[in-house]
Structure formats: C-alpha cells, structure tokens
C-alpha positions as a printed Julia matrix, in Angstrom:
112×3 Matrix{Float64}:
 36.04  -50.36  106.1
 33.29  -49.96  108.55
 34.15  -49.91  112.32
 32.69  -53.29  113.34
 33.86  -56.95  113.33
 32.12  -57.7   110.02
 30.99  -55.94  106.83
 28.2   -56.51  104.36
 28.35  -57.22  100.72
 27.44  -53.56  100.03
 30.31  -52.37  102.26
 32.71  -54.64  100.41
 31.47  -53.43   97.03
 32.0   -49.81   98.09
 35.55  -50.59   99.24
 36.61  -52.52   96.11
 34.72  -50.55   93.48
 32.62  -53.47   92.14
 28.86  -53.85   92.15
 27.18  -55.52   95.2
 25.86  -58.38   93.08
 29.45  -59.15   92.0
 30.55  -59.4    95.58
 27.54  -61.74   96.33
 28.68  -63.83   93.33
 32.19  -64.14   94.74
 30.62  -65.21   98.13
 28.56  -67.94   96.46
 31.58  -69.07   94.34
 33.7   -69.3    97.55
 36.19  -66.62   96.8
 35.17  -64.65   99.95
 34.24  -66.48  103.14
 31.03  -65.22  104.79
 28.18  -66.17  107.05
 24.58  -65.73  105.88
 22.34  -63.89  108.3
 19.63  -66.21  109.66
 16.68  -63.76  109.49
 17.28  -62.42  106.0
 18.0   -64.07  102.66
 20.18  -61.22  101.19
 22.44  -60.15  104.01
 25.91  -61.76  104.19
 28.37  -61.07  107.02
 31.96  -60.96  105.77
 34.07  -61.03  108.95
 37.12  -58.87  109.02
 39.29  -61.62  110.39
 39.21  -63.49  107.1
 41.0   -60.72  105.31
 44.64  -60.76  104.76
 46.45  -57.42  104.44
 46.53  -57.61  100.6
 43.14  -59.18  100.08
 41.22  -55.92   99.44
 43.98  -54.66   97.13
 43.82  -57.87   95.18
 40.07  -57.41   94.55
 40.2   -53.64   93.89
 39.62  -52.53   90.33
 42.62  -51.05   88.72
 42.48  -47.53   87.4
 41.39  -48.17   83.87
 40.74  -44.45   83.14
 43.48  -44.17   80.54
 43.66  -47.85   79.48
 46.83  -49.82   78.91
 49.95  -48.4    77.22
 50.66  -49.0    73.59
 53.87  -50.92   72.87
 56.34  -49.79   70.29
 55.41  -52.7    68.08
 51.82  -51.81   68.19
 52.56  -48.15   67.35
 54.74  -49.29   64.43
 51.92  -51.53   63.01
 49.5   -48.65   63.41
 51.8   -46.09   61.84
 52.53  -48.4    58.8
 48.87  -49.17   58.16
 47.2   -45.74   58.62
 45.35  -45.9    55.33
 43.77  -49.35   55.96
 40.33  -49.92   57.38
 39.48  -50.54   61.01
 38.63  -54.23   60.32
 42.17  -55.0    59.11
 43.74  -53.16   61.99
 41.59  -54.93   64.42
 42.84  -58.17   62.98
 46.45  -57.04   63.19
 46.1   -55.8    66.79
 44.13  -58.57   68.59
 44.27  -57.04   72.08
 42.69  -53.77   71.04
 39.15  -52.77   70.4
 37.9   -50.87   67.45
 37.24  -47.76   69.42
 40.74  -47.82   71.0
 42.3   -48.21   67.52
 40.28  -45.33   66.17
 41.13  -42.99   69.08
 44.89  -43.91   68.89
 44.91  -43.47   65.05
 43.38  -40.01   65.32
 45.91  -39.03   67.99
 48.82  -40.21   65.75
 47.42  -38.28   62.85
 47.34  -35.11   64.88
 50.91  -35.65   66.19
 52.28  -35.79   62.54
C-alpha cells in the first residue's frame, strides 16, 4: 500500500490485481467503505483503518495461471471417451471449458 492514511481506487486495484473500475463498482455496491472527494467526481478515498488484516488477501485474485487441478474422476471420464467429440465431453464435464478439455486431451494423448 501507499504510505498515507488513505488510498485511491487505482491504488487498491494495483494491490489486488483487479481493474480500477471493478474496485469502483465494489465501492458503489458497499463492499468497500470509502469517502468521495468533494472536488472531483472520480476520486474515492479508501481509508486504511477500514481494512482488516485479511481484507486485501480476500480480494486478491488467485493465481489462475495453471487453472484448477483435474480430479481422478474427470481424468477417467476423459480417458474413456478419447474418441468422442468436444461437444459430448463438454456435456460430461460441466465445470470445464472446451479449450481446457482440448488441451488436457492432447496432453493425455502425448502421455500414452
């Protein structure tokens, strides 16, 4: 955080990894308490005293670089249905996107 008694929406966005407009949306929805600056329409002061110790960690984006892990059941369904099309696999694995299934299927083929 910045070394002052408050931070702006842009500072909060940099700290949490979200876009500034997302942080402003949280302020308008009441998730984050702030004070609007009187002279400007777009500057919000988010005071440091409103943050608990785990507040920033709760808002931070998780590292989604590698995605979620595949369960043994999902891998079994994928392995038993290698010859089927992507539409049927997408229906069998509802929590996965078409591209995730395609990438995992190609990795499983190389492994065999």
